[in-house]
C-alpha positions in Angstrom: -106.2 -12.7 66.6 -106.3 -15.9 64.6 -108.3 -14.3 61.8 -105.9 -11.3 61.6 -102.9 -13.6 61.4 -104.5 -15.8 58.8 -105.3 -12.7 56.7 -101.7 -11.5 56.9 -100.4 -14.9 55.8 -102.8 -15.2 52.9 -102.2 -11.6 51.8 -98.5 -12.4 51.6 -99.3 -14.5 48.6 -97.5 -17.5 50.1 -99.2 -20.0 47.7 -97.6 -18.1 44.8 -94.1 -18.6 43.4 -91.4 -17.1 45.6 -90.9 -14.2 43.3 -94.5 -13.1 43.8 -94.6 -13.1 47.6 -94.6 -10.0 49.8 -94.2 -9.2 53.4 -97.4 -8.0 55.2 -97.7 -6.6 58.7 -99.7 -4.7 61.3 -99.6 -3.1 64.6 -100.6 -5.2 67.6 -103.0 -3.1 69.6 -104.5 -3.7 73.1 -107.8 -1.8 73.7 -109.1 -0.4 77.0 -110.9 -3.7 77.7 -107.7 -5.7 77.3 -108.6 -7.2 74.0 -105.9 -7.5 71.3 -106.2 -6.9 67.6 -104.0 -6.3 64.6 -104.3 -3.0 62.7 -102.9 -3.8 59.2 -100.3 -1.4 57.6 -100.0 -0.8 53.9 -96.4 -0.3 53.1 -94.4 -0.7 50.0 -93.2 -4.3 50.4 -91.5 -7.1 48.6 -90.6 -10.7 49.6 -87.6 -9.7 51.7 -88.9 -6.7 53.5 -91.0 -3.6 53.7 -90.0 0.0 53.1 -91.7 2.2 55.8 -91.8 6.0 55.2 -89.8 8.2 57.6 -93.0 9.1 59.5 -94.0 5.5 59.9 -94.1 5.6 63.7 -96.3 8.7 63.6 -99.1 6.4 62.2 -98.9 4.0 65.2 -102.3 3.7 66.8 -103.0 4.3 70.5 -102.6 1.1 72.5 -99.8 -0.3 70.3 -97.9 -3.1 72.2 -96.0 -4.6 69.2 -95.7 -5.3 65.5 -96.4 -8.4 63.6 -95.3 -9.2 60.0 -94.7 -12.1 57.7 -91.6 -13.6 56.3 -93.3 -15.2 53.3 -91.1 -18.3 53.1 -91.0 -21.9 54.2 -88.0 -23.4 56.0 -85.5 -24.8 53.5 -86.5 -22.5 50.6 -83.7 -20.7 48.6 -84.5 -17.0 49.3 -81.5 -15.8 47.3 -83.7 -15.9 44.3 -85.6 -12.9 45.6 -83.3 -11.5 48.3 -80.0 -11.7 46.6 -76.9 -12.0 48.8 -79.1 -11.0 51.8 -81.0 -14.3 51.3 -80.2 -17.8 52.2 -79.7 -21.1 50.4 -81.9 -22.6 53.0 -84.3 -20.2 54.8 -84.6 -20.7 58.6 -87.2 -19.2 60.8 -86.1 -16.2 62.9 -85.8 -12.5 63.0 -83.2 -10.0 61.7 -81.6 -6.7 62.5 -84.2 -4.6 60.7 -87.0 -6.3 62.6 -85.2 -5.8 65.9 -84.5 -2.1 65.2 -88.2 -1.5 64.4 -89.1 -3.1 67.8 -86.6 -0.9 69.6 -88.0 2.2 67.9 -91.6 1.2 68.9 -90.4 0.7 72.5 -88.8 4.1 72.5 -91.8 5.9 70.9 -94.3 4.2 73.3 -92.1 4.3 76.4 -93.1 0.6 76.8 -90.1 -1.7 77.3 -92.5 -4.7 77.1 -93.4 -4.3 73.4 -92.9 -7.4 71.3 -92.3 -8.2 67.7 -93.7 -11.2 65.9 -92.8 -12.6 62.5 -94.6 -15.4 60.9 -93.3 -17.7 58.2 -94.4 -21.0 56.8 -93.2 -23.0 59.8 -93.1 -20.8 62.9 -94.2 -17.7 64.6 -91.2 -16.0 66.3 -91.7 -13.7 69.2 -88.9 -11.2 69.9 -88.5 -8.8 72.9 -86.3 -5.7 73.3 -83.6 -7.9 74.8 -83.4 -9.8 71.5 -84.7 -13.0 73.1 -86.6 -15.1 70.6 -89.3 -17.6 71.3 -90.4 -20.0 68.6 -94.0 -21.2 68.3 -95.5 -23.6 65.8 -97.7 -21.8 63.3 -100.8 -23.9 64.2 -102.3 -23.2 60.7 -102.3 -19.4 60.9 
């Protein structure tokens, strides 16, 4: 999983100026042997979000147990530069309504109330469940 997470972060162009960064994501899949992997998704994306097509959930691979994506920012950055009024003068790690709604849609589609969503930024990895409980983990160089 570490390699997949590192690739998502690197592919978000987080070493570039804030206007060049993009969100990247993937399905978290558990195979029949219990091993986890990330299946990348290629969606139209920008620094403040992704725009999935209406049939996005139809592309979900078998064994999906969640979704992971980047928020290509570091705590304290001014994201209004790229996100407009939806941004913040001082970005803080966390999740948002769009991320949570995607998680609920995955749970409904899979029939699995234990699916999780993860978002990764420059400081933390935030795990969210269908009850909107968030757990924060240090990035540990991913």
